[in-house]
TORBA-120880 format. One record per residue (C-alpha): x, y negated, z negated. Coordinates in Angstrom, 3 decimals, decimal comma. Each point is the difference from the previous one (the first is absolute). Layout:
N
- X	Y	Z
...
This chain:
115
- 0,712	11,549	-16,561
- -3,399	-0,677	1,566
- -0,905	1,645	3,224
- 0,401	-2,474	2,967
- -2,469	0,265	2,840
- 0,508	-1,530	3,456
- -2,480	-0,274	3,017
- 1,251	0,745	3,291
- -1,760	-0,238	3,549
- -0,029	3,920	0,117
- -1,137	0,517	-3,791
- 1,848	-0,438	-3,292
- 2,660	1,167	-2,227
- 0,163	0,151	-3,686
- 3,550	0,214	-1,769
- -0,527	2,781	-2,701
- 3,730	0,074	-1,199
- 2,960	-2,037	0,846
- 3,397	0,697	-1,442
- 3,556	-0,262	0,977
- 0,006	3,658	1,083
- -3,378	0,312	1,836
- -3,177	-1,675	1,099
- -3,325	1,634	-0,007
- -3,069	-1,424	2,029
- -3,548	0,843	0,449
- -0,733	-0,696	3,927
- -3,639	-0,267	1,269
- -0,376	-0,195	3,865
- -3,271	-1,067	1,159
- -2,087	1,770	2,890
- 1,483	-0,421	3,516
- 3,182	-1,689	-1,414
- 3,561	0,972	-0,134
- 3,279	-1,630	-1,576
- 2,793	-0,924	2,241
- 2,523	2,487	1,391
- 3,047	-0,834	-1,998
- 3,037	1,268	-1,693
- 2,261	-1,254	-3,059
- 3,629	-0,089	-0,473
- 0,243	0,281	-3,616
- -2,818	2,385	-1,152
- -1,648	3,377	0,724
- -3,479	0,799	-0,773
- -2,442	2,768	-0,881
- -3,686	-0,402	0,980
- -2,573	2,189	-1,716
- -3,603	-0,127	1,299
- -2,451	-0,183	-2,695
- -3,183	-0,791	1,775
- -1,136	0,027	3,624
- 1,564	1,198	3,286
- 2,858	-1,860	1,656
- 2,113	0,249	3,089
- 3,670	-0,270	-0,529
- 2,887	-0,902	2,340
- 3,450	0,976	-0,819
- 2,735	-0,815	2,582
- -2,704	0,155	2,851
- -1,376	3,196	-1,159
- -3,657	-0,373	-1,130
- -2,119	2,403	-2,101
- -3,126	0,067	-2,438
- 0,556	-0,079	-3,632
- -2,649	0,811	-2,762
- -0,596	-0,330	-3,867
- 3,066	1,953	-1,652
- 2,357	-0,313	2,653
- 3,410	-1,680	-0,516
- 2,310	-1,440	2,595
- 3,578	-0,999	-0,553
- 1,506	-2,962	2,027
- 3,831	-0,614	-0,031
- 1,309	-3,377	0,175
- 0,428	-1,018	3,556
- -2,768	2,289	1,128
- -2,899	-1,857	2,008
- -3,520	0,572	-1,549
- -3,590	-1,025	0,007
- -3,188	1,151	-1,577
- -3,271	-0,565	2,079
- -3,706	0,499	-1,088
- -2,061	1,235	2,957
- -2,990	0,749	-2,059
- -3,055	-2,187	-1,692
- 1,227	0,528	-3,450
- 3,317	-1,523	-2,120
- 3,042	1,958	-0,054
- 1,597	-0,112	-3,404
- 3,558	1,083	-0,401
- 2,799	-0,279	-2,557
- 3,355	-1,156	1,174
- 3,047	0,734	-2,108
- 2,986	-2,141	1,160
- 3,644	1,229	-1,058
- 3,243	-1,762	1,059
- 1,951	-2,968	-0,811
- -2,573	-2,811	0,720
- -3,747	-0,337	0,244
- -0,664	-3,552	1,183
- -2,623	-0,478	2,451
- 2,821	-1,781	2,218
- 1,490	3,486	0,717
- -2,951	0,740	2,568
- 1,167	0,001	3,374
- -3,356	-0,212	2,257
- 0,520	1,708	3,381
- -3,553	-0,321	1,085
- -2,790	-1,933	-1,883
- -3,684	-0,543	0,742
- -0,086	-3,276	-1,939
- 2,959	-1,744	1,553
- 2,013	-0,087	-3,279
- 3,958	-0,320	0,484
């Protein structure tokens, strides 16, 4: 499988591995951008910061994360990553559960007016 890359208004993601038991993405968030505040019904995620400093929100609690830190996000848990800096944030997202499609994103709040 070749890696698949997709541009988003906040940056980009690249699929590094896509199997029936997990999906692994490299996610880059551009300076001063953030992903939607969202949750998933059918998957959990683990986010590991590999470059930069991020600001993570999990169920309305927020804190700063730096390279080397990993955060576990259970299915049904609201979450968001924000870049408040002038440099890209890069993190690895490992998805595990029963389904990994992009249509399992329930957006609560989105800066780019996506449904």
